[in-house]
C-alpha positions in Angstrom: -9.2 0.4 -38.7 -7.6 -2.4 -37.1 -4.9 0.7 -35.2 -7.8 2.3 -33.5 -9.1 -1.3 -31.3 -7.9 -0.1 -28.4 -8.1 2.8 -26.2 -5.5 5.9 -26.4 -5.1 5.0 -22.5 -4.3 2.1 -22.2 -1.2 1.8 -24.7 1.0 1.9 -21.7 -0.3 -1.0 -19.6 -0.8 -3.5 -22.1 2.2 -4.7 -21.2 2.6 -8.1 -18.7 2.3 -5.8 -15.4 5.6 -6.4 -13.1 4.4 -8.3 -10.6 2.7 -10.9 -13.0 6.0 -11.0 -14.4 8.3 -11.4 -11.2 5.7 -13.7 -9.9 6.2 -16.5 -13.1 10.0 -15.9 -12.5 9.5 -17.7 -9.2 7.8 -20.3 -10.6 10.6 -21.0 -13.7 13.6 -20.7 -10.9 11.9 -22.2 -7.6 12.3 -19.2 -5.8 11.6 -17.9 -2.8 9.5 -15.0 -3.4 10.1 -12.0 -1.4 8.6 -9.5 -4.0 4.5 -9.5 -3.5 3.4 -8.0 -0.8 0.2 -11.2 -0.2 0.9 -13.4 2.9 1.4 -17.1 2.6 0.0 -17.9 5.5 -3.7 -19.5 6.0 -6.5 -16.3 6.8 -7.3 -16.5 10.6 -9.3 -19.5 11.6 -12.2 -17.4 12.1 -12.8 -16.1 8.9 -12.8 -19.8 6.7 -15.0 -20.6 9.9 -17.0 -17.0 9.1 -17.5 -17.6 5.3 -18.6 -21.2 6.1 -21.1 -20.5 8.2 -23.1 -17.2 6.1 -22.5 -19.3 2.4 -25.4 -21.4 4.4 -27.6 -18.7 4.9 -26.9 -16.0 2.9 -30.4 -15.1 0.1 -27.0 -14.6 -2.2 -29.0 -12.1 -4.1 -28.4 -8.5 -4.6 -27.5 -6.3 -1.6 -27.1 -2.5 -0.8 -25.4 -1.0 -3.6 -23.1 1.1 -1.3 -22.7 -2.1 1.3 -24.3 -4.7 3.1 -26.5 -2.8 6.0 -24.3 -5.2 8.9 -20.8 -4.6 6.8 -21.6 -1.2 7.3 -22.4 -1.3 10.6 -20.0 -3.4 12.2 -17.0 -0.8 10.2 -18.3 2.1 11.3 -18.5 0.5 15.1 -15.4 -0.7 15.0 -13.9 2.3 13.2 -14.6 4.8 16.0 -13.4 2.1 18.7 -9.8 2.5 17.5 -9.6 4.9 15.0 -11.8 7.4 17.8 -13.7 8.8 13.9 -17.4 8.4 14.3 -18.9 8.1 11.0 -22.3 7.4 9.5 -22.4 4.5 8.0 -25.6 5.5 5.9 -23.6 9.2 4.7 -20.1 8.7 5.1 -18.9 5.3 3.8 -19.1 3.2 1.4 -17.3 -0.6 0.4 -16.4 -1.4 -2.7 -14.8 -4.5 -4.4 -10.9 -3.7 -2.3 -9.3 -0.9 -1.5 -8.0 -0.8 -5.4 -11.6 -0.8 -6.5 -12.3 1.7 -3.6 -9.7 4.2 -5.0 -10.7 3.8 -8.8 -14.9 5.2 -7.5 -13.3 7.7 -5.7 -11.1 8.3 -8.9 -14.1 8.8 -10.7 -16.0 10.4 -8.7 -13.7 13.6 -7.7 -11.1 13.9 -11.0 -11.7 15.7 -13.9 -10.2 15.0 -17.0 -6.7 17.5 -17.3 -6.9 17.5 -13.0 -3.7 17.4 -11.3 -3.4 14.3 -8.4 -0.1 14.8 -6.5 1.6 11.8 -5.6 4.0 11.3 -2.8 7.2 9.3 -4.4 7.8 6.1 -4.0 3.9 5.6 -4.6 2.3 3.0 -5.0 2.2 2.0 -8.7 -1.3 1.8 -9.5 -2.3 5.1 -8.4 -1.3 5.8 -11.7 -3.2 4.2 -14.0 -6.3 4.7 -12.0 -5.9 8.2 -11.8 -4.8 8.3 -16.0 -7.9 7.0 -16.8 -9.7 9.7 -15.6 -8.1 11.9 -17.9 -6.5 13.6 -14.9 -2.8 14.1 -14.9 -0.2 12.0 -12.3 2.3 14.6 -9.9 5.1 13.1 -8.4 7.0 14.3 -5.3 9.9 12.5 -4.0 10.4 11.9 -0.6 14.5 12.0 -0.1 15.4 8.9 2.0 17.7 9.5 5.5 20.9 9.1 5.5 22.5 5.3 4.5 22.5 3.8 7.1 25.9 1.1 7.4 25.2 -2.5 8.3 26.4 -1.8 11.6 24.8 1.3 12.7 21.3 -1.3 12.3 22.4 -4.0 14.5 23.6 -2.0 17.2 19.9 -0.7 17.6 18.9 -4.8 18.1 17.1 -5.0 21.3 14.3 -7.5 22.5 14.5 -9.0 19.4 13.3 -5.8 17.7 15.3 -3.5 15.5 14.6 0.5 16.6 13.2 3.3 14.2 14.9 5.8 14.1 15.2 9.5 12.8 17.5 8.2 10.4 15.4 6.0 8.7 13.6 8.5 8.3 12.0 9.8 4.2 11.2 13.4 4.2 9.7 15.7 2.3 10.5 18.6 0.6 7.6 21.3 1.4 9.2 24.1 -0.5 8.9 21.6 -3.1 5.5 20.7 -2.7 4.3 24.0 -3.2 5.9 24.5 -5.7 3.7 21.5 -7.6 0.6 22.6 -6.3 -1.7 25.4 -8.6 -5.2 25.6 -9.7 -5.2 22.4 -11.4 -4.7 20.5 -7.9 -7.7 18.5 -7.5 -6.1 15.8 -5.0 -2.8 14.7 -2.5 -2.7 10.9 -2.1 -1.1 10.6 0.8 -0.1 6.5 2.0 0.7 5.8 5.2 2.1 3.1 6.1 3.1 3.9 2.9 4.1 1.0 0.1 6.9 0.6 -0.2 9.3 2.5 2.3 7.0 2.0 5.3 6.8 5.9 6.1 4.3 6.7 9.2 3.8 10.5 8.3 4.1 12.5 11.3 1.9 14.5 13.8 4.5 16.6 12.4 4.4 16.2 8.8 0.4 16.7 8.8 0.1 19.8 10.6 2.8 21.3 7.6 0.0 19.8 5.7 -2.6 21.4 7.0 -1.5 25.1 6.6 -0.1 24.0 3.3 -3.3 23.4 2.1 -4.6 26.6 3.9 -4.6 28.0 0.7 -5.6 25.9 -1.6 -9.4 24.9 -0.3 -9.9 22.9 -3.8 -7.8 19.4 -2.8 -9.6 17.1 -1.5 -7.0 14.3 0.5 -6.7 10.8 -0.8 -5.6 9.0 2.4 -5.0 5.1 1.6 -4.8 3.5 4.6 -4.6 0.1 3.9 -1.9 -0.7 6.3 -3.2 0.9 8.8 -3.4 -2.5 11.1 0.6 -2.8 10.9 2.5 0.2 12.8 5.2 -0.2 15.0 7.4 1.9 17.0 5.0 2.6 20.1 1.9 3.3 17.7 -0.5 0.7 18.8 -2.8 -0.6 15.3 -5.4 1.6 13.6 -4.3 4.5 16.2 -1.4 7.3 14.7 -1.2 10.5 13.1 -4.0 10.2 10.4 -5.9 13.1 7.6 -8.7 10.9 8.9 -9.2 12.4 12.7 -6.6 15.6 12.6 -8.6 18.7 12.9 -7.9 20.3 9.7 -8.0 17.7 7.1 -10.8 15.2 8.5 -13.0 17.9 6.8 -11.4 17.8 2.7 -9.9 13.9 3.8 -11.5 10.2 2.1 -9.7 7.3 3.9 -9.4 4.4 2.0 -9.3 1.1 4.2 -8.9 -2.7 2.9 -10.5 -5.5 5.5 -9.0 -8.3 3.1 -5.0 -6.5 4.7 -6.4 -6.6 8.1 -7.8 -10.1 7.8 -4.4 -11.1 5.7 -6.3 -12.1 2.9 -6.1 -10.0 0.2 -8.6 -12.0 -2.0 -11.6 -11.0 0.4 -11.7 -7.9 -1.5 -13.9 -6.0 0.6 -12.5 -2.4 1.2 -13.7 0.7 2.4 -13.9 4.7 1.6 -14.7 7.0 4.4 -15.2 10.9 4.9 -17.5 13.8 4.3 -21.1 13.1 2.8 -20.6 15.5 0.2 -17.3 13.2 -1.3 -19.2 9.6 0.2 -22.3 10.7 -2.6 -20.5 10.5 -5.5 -18.7 7.6 -4.5 -21.2 5.5 -3.8 -23.2 6.7 -7.3 -19.4 5.6 -8.9 -19.2 1.9 -6.2 -22.6 1.8 -8.6 -21.8 1.8 -12.1 -18.3 0.2 -10.7 -19.4 -2.7 -9.0 -23.0 -2.5 -8.4 -22.7 -4.7 -5.4 -20.5 -7.0 -3.4 -20.5 -10.8 -2.8 -23.4 -10.6 0.6 -21.3 -13.8 1.8 -17.9 -12.5 2.2 -19.7 -9.0 3.7 -21.3 -10.4 6.4 -18.9 -12.9 7.1 -16.2 -9.6 7.1 -18.4 -7.6 9.4 -19.3 -11.3 11.9 -14.8 -10.8 12.1 -15.2 -6.8 12.5 -17.5 -7.3 15.6 -15.2 -10.2 16.4 -12.2 -8.6 16.9 -13.1 -5.1 18.1 -11.5 -5.2 21.1 -8.9 -5.1 18.9 -6.4 -8.2 20.8 -6.3 -10.1 17.1 -4.5 -7.3 15.2 -2.5 -6.7 18.2 -1.2 -9.9 17.8 -0.9 -9.6 13.8 1.0 -6.3 13.9 3.8 -8.0 16.3 4.2 -10.6 14.2 4.3 -8.5 11.0 7.5 -6.9 13.4 8.8 -9.5 14.6 8.8 -10.6 10.6 10.4 -7.9 9.3 12.9 -7.6 11.4 14.0 -11.1 10.5 14.2 -9.5 7.4 15.8 -6.8 7.8 18.5 -8.5 9.8 19.0 -11.3 7.0 19.6 -8.4 4.2 22.5 -7.0 5.7 24.0 -9.7 6.6 23.8 -11.0 3.1 26.0 -11.2 0.3 25.3 -8.2 -1.1 26.1 -4.6 -0.8 23.0 -3.1 0.5 21.6 -0.5 2.3 18.5 -0.5 4.2 16.2 1.3 6.2 14.0 0.5 9.0 10.3 0.4 8.4 7.4 2.4 10.8 4.5 -0.2 9.5 3.3 -1.9 6.6 4.3 -5.3 5.1 7.6 -4.3 2.8 11.0 -2.6 3.1 13.4 -0.7 1.0 17.3 -1.5 0.5 19.7 1.0 -1.4 21.8 -1.6 -3.9 23.8 1.3 -5.0 26.9 -1.1 -4.1 26.3 -3.9 -5.4 28.2 -5.5 -8.5 25.5 -6.7 -11.2 27.5 -9.4 -13.7 26.2 -7.0 -17.4 24.4 -9.2 -18.6 21.6 -8.5 -16.8 21.0 -4.9 -18.1 19.8 -6.2 -20.7 15.9 -7.1 -22.1 16.2 -11.0 -22.6 12.8 -10.3 -24.8 13.8 -7.2 -26.7 17.3 -6.4 -26.3 16.6 -2.7 -24.7 18.5 -0.9 -21.3 16.4 -1.8 -17.7 17.6 0.7 -14.9 20.1 -1.0 -11.9 16.4 -2.0 -10.1 15.3 -4.0 -12.3 19.5 -6.2 -13.5 19.4 -6.1 -9.6 16.0 -7.8 -9.2 16.5 -10.4 -12.2 20.1 -11.3 -10.6 19.2 -12.0 -7.6 15.9 -14.5 -8.6 17.8 -16.2 -11.4 21.3 -16.4 -9.6 20.1 -16.3 -6.1 17.2 -18.0 -6.0 15.5 -15.1 -4.1 12.4 -12.6 -6.3 12.4 -8.8 -5.1 10.4 -5.6 -6.8 12.0 -3.3 -8.3 11.4 0.1 -6.9 11.8 2.3 -10.4 8.2 2.1 -11.2 6.8 3.7 -7.8 8.9 6.9 -8.9 8.0 9.6 -11.7 11.2 9.6 -12.1 12.3 6.5 -12.7 16.4 7.5 -12.4 15.6 8.4 -8.8 14.3 5.0 -8.2 16.6 2.9 -10.0 18.9 3.1 -6.7 16.1 0.6 -4.7 14.2 -2.3 -4.5 11.2 -3.5 -2.5 11.1 -6.5 0.1 7.8 -8.0 1.7 8.4 -9.6 5.1 4.6 -10.4 5.1 5.8 -14.4 4.8 6.0 -16.7 7.7 9.1 -17.8 9.7 10.1 -20.4 7.1 10.0 -19.0 4.0 11.8 -15.5 5.1 15.3 -18.0 6.9 15.2 -19.3 3.5 15.7 -16.2 1.4 17.5 -14.7 4.5 19.6 -18.6 3.9 19.6 -17.5 -0.1 21.2 -13.9 0.7 24.1 -15.1 2.6 
């Protein structure tokens, strides 16, 4: 009887979660934590002030389950101005407790047991459990990295304080392989752009090709995870880059997920949005009703005030420029480290990925401390840098369905202060 207490679907997820494990290791060893994707600098003062002001005036009672009317109006106005998407805030948008909660509602509303969901690996590792909790199946389609760039080839692109992205940094989607994976059971494709962890921004040509393929599969919905849509480099403006929600052939089949917490560098804000055709949003609203019922009214109206105040876009240009500077600083530090790392220049987001194939790691780090099982190289590397160098990164094999493919990569977060990044780079020298 005791063996049946825990639901079967939870069995693979009962161990300490990877990010928590490496955060604990960072604290234990006094490491610089370059692993988890949260900014370690304060959020903007106008957000703090808005929360303080709204806390004194809001009734603190239940609000509309799909989102406070002021928040929904502010968000729809903001996205129309910066994305060119006109959204009916009453019918085509819903808010939930952060982008992850939005994704949970999307999957709960739109997936049936045995449906298949395509994810482009390396993909955010929370997709899989959220999909499997609905009885659906996660199907990984790996992106292929470009050539292994040498240190010199990347540093030669350093100009005006930035390292320019080139085609050598591109991760490619094998469309023929994708088509082989599509079938009558395929219900959804998740497209994360900019992509966690590699920072890939899908080009208009790639979206055109995807649209062409999906014309043969009208049942497939595109879930566009745009949590980092304000952090795009290489000539793109915040929020304005090739997107499924604005693509003429993809828009009608797309649900776009965004994060106010990421937008305002306050990951604890826990407000996210889904926007799309009414036929999808109606079901997602129902899922949200039974998932969270409603969100904190103070945080909703404070977020609305911040969206109203920043609608000119200047704040987001400044924060994008900051993240691009930080990504360059970290990238240079990794290339100039004692480790023989290969890198790709990200196009956006909070992260960059390095190839660790040529790094020598002491054998002892390939054994798990708790049960002695053999670890993949990415985990061994992460333990090695934490224990002997004092810098934490995140292994990438959990981002791949084929763990062996991901075992040569680790993820580094550049959403950190200059002092934090410099400290990490100094330790890595």
